[in-house]
N, C-alpha and C positions, 0 to 999 in steps of 0.2 A: 656257306661251305659247299652246298650242292652245286651252285653256279660255278664256283672256282674249280671244283673237281671235274665238272664237264669241260671247262676251258682247257685244263691241262691233260685231259684224257685219262683220268684215274678211276679208282674204285672207291665207293663210299657206302657204308652201312649205317642206316638211321633207325634207331629204336625208340620206342616211346609208348605211352599209354594209348589205348584204343581211342580213335576219334580225334587225335591231335593234329591230323592233317598231313601226316608223313607222305602219303601217296599223292595227295593233291599238290603239296609243295613241290614234290619231285616232278610231277607232270607240268606244272606251270613253269618250272625252270628249264625243262627240256624245250618247251614251246618258245620260251624267251630266247633260247640259244639258237632257234631256227634249225633244230635237228629233228630227225625222225625218231619217234618213240616206239619201241617194241616192248609191249607190256607182257610179262610172263608171270602167272600166278603159280608159284612153286608148290603150293599146298595140294595141287591137283595133278602134279606130274610124277611119273616114275622114271627110272634111270634111262629106259629106251627113249623117253620123250625128250631127254637132253642129249644123249649120246648117239641116237639114231638106231634104225632097225637094219639088221643084216639083209643085204640085197641077195637073196637066195637065187633068184633067176639069173642075175649077172654072174654069180659064182658058177652056175651050171654051164653057162656059155663060155666062160673063161677057163673053167676047170682048174683054176690055180689059186686065185685070191678072192677074198670077200670084201666088198666095200659096203658102205652104209647109206641108207636113205634117211635124210635128215628132215625134221619137222619144218613146216612152212615158215615159221618165224625166223629161220636162219637166212632165208632168201635175201632180204634187204641188207643183211650184214655181209653177204658174199658177192652179190651180183649187181646191186644198185650203186649209184655213184654218190649218193648223199650220205653224210655222217649219221650214224645211228647211236642212240643211247638205249641200252637194255635196262629196263626197270623190272627187277625181280621183287615181286610183292610176296608177303607172307613167308619170308625166309626162315622165320622161327618155327614154321609148321612144315618145312620141307622134309621129305623122306630121307633118311641117312644115305640111301643109295645114290642120291644126287650129289653128295659132297665131291666124289671123285671127278665127274665131268665138270662140276662148277670150279674146281681148282684149276683145271686146264683152261677153262673159259676165262677166268679172271686173271690168271698169270700170263698166259701165252696168247690170248685173243685167238684161240683156235678150238676146234672140237674134233676129236679123233684125228688129230694132226692136220685137219683141214683149216687153213687160215680164214679168219673173219676180217678181211681188210678194211671194211667200212665201220667196224665197231669202234666207236670213239671212247665211250665211257660206260661205267656200270654203276647202277644204284640199287641197293638192296634195302628193303624196309621190313620191320618186324615189331611185334609187341613184346611186352615185358614178360619175364618168367612168371610173375605173380598173376598174370592174366591168362595163363594156360599155354604160353609159348615155351619153346625149348631153345637153349643156347646153340647157335650154329657151330659147325666145326671150327675149332681154334685155328687150324692152318688156313681155313677160308677167311676168317676174320683178320688174320695176320696180313692178308693181301689187300686189305681195305682200311680206309680211315673209318673210325667208329665214333658215332655221336649219339647222345641221348637228347631227345626232344622233350623239353619241359615247358609245356604251354601254360601261359598265365592269362588271367582275365583281361588285363590291359591289352595284350597283344591280340587276343581273340576279338575284342571289340574294335580294335583298329582295323583288323582284317575284315570284319563284318561291315564296317563303315566304307571301306574301299570297294568291297564286292557289291554292297547295296542290295543283297538279296535275302538278308535276315530280317524277319518281321520286326518292326520297331517295338512292339510289345515285349518281344523276347530280349532284344538288346537293352531295353530299359530295365527289365527285370534282372538280368544278369549284371548290369551296371550297378544296380542298387543292392544286389545280393551276390557279390563276387565269388563267394565260396560255393555257390550252386552251379558253377560251370562244370565241375567234376564231382562225381560221387567218390566213394571209398575205393582205394586201390584193390582191396579184397572185398568183392561183392557178397561174400558169404553165401547165403541161400537165395539171394535176390536175383531176379531175371532181368531187372532193369534199374538203372540209376543214371544220373546225369553224365553226359559227355558232350564235347563240342559237336560231334557228328549227330548225337541225339537231338540237340537243340536245333541243328540245321534241318534235320528231318521234320521236327515239330513245326518249324517255320514254314516249310513247304506245305504241310498239311493245313496250317492256319490260312495261308494265302488261298489255297484251293477251296477250303471250307467257306471262306468269306465269299468267294466267287460263286459257290453253289448255294449260298444262302443258309448254311447251317447255323443253328442257334449257338449261343456262347457255351452252353453246357456241353454240347457234343464236342466242340472244338477243344475245350479245356480237358475233357476226358481223353481225347486223342493225344494231347500233349503228355498226359500221364502215361499213355501207352508207349511214348518215345523215351521219356526220361525217368520213369518210375513214379509210383504213387506218392511217395513223400514229397518229392520236388514238385509233382503235378498239383498237389493240394495247395502248396505254398504259391505256386504260379497262379492257380485259379483265383485265390483270394486277392493276389496282387492285381490280376487282370481286371477283376470286377471294379476295383478303384481306378485302375488305369483308364478304363473306358469312360468312367464318369468325369475324371479330371481332364482328359485329353481328347 
C-alpha cells in the first residue's frame, strides 16, 4: 500500500503498535521508489516550524506585506528537481496547532499558499491510542488512506531472514516462542516488554557483546534490558540450551 500510494502521489497514514517497523517500511519503500526522503518528526515541532516565521525585516523594507521564512526541510520540495516523499513520523504525538498547516500541506501541496511542486507523496506514521498516542485531526485523516499494521511472528521472521542482521539465537527463540515477539498492548506499570524493535536492539547488543568478549550472563541481562525481565529470563534459559545444542 505504501508503494502504491507513492506511485500515485497520494497520502497514507499508517498506525500500529510500537516497534512494528512502520517507519522502516516507509523508508525502504521511498528508497525503492528512487525518491528523496524528507523525514519530519512531528512530535518536536510547533506551528511556526510548519507554517514558517514572519520575515519582519522584509516587512520593514516593503512597508506593506509580510512574507514567511520557511524551515530548511521545504527546500527540496520547492527548489530541487527530484520528486520528494515527506515522511511525517509520530503524527499521533503532534501538537494540535500543527493540524491547520498540515491540512494545507496534504490537500493542496502548499504551505502558506507557497506551492511545493516537487512533493510527490506523504506518509504519516503513529502509534496506537493504548500506547499513549492521540488520534490525529479527523479532517487530516480524511485526506489520507488509513491502515493498521498488524505484525505477526511469521512476517517478522521472514523479514529477519531477508535482512540477515538479527542474531540467530533470537530468531530461533522467537520461532520456537512466537507469542514472545510482542508483550501486552497495555504494559501497565512495566517499563519494558517484548517488541520487534526491542528484539532488534537486543540482537545488536549480542553481536557487539560477542565481539567484545562479554560472557553469556552479561549478554543475557542486556537482552532483559531490551525486552523486559520476564521475556529475558525465558530467553536466557533458552539461550543456555541453544549454545549447547548448536
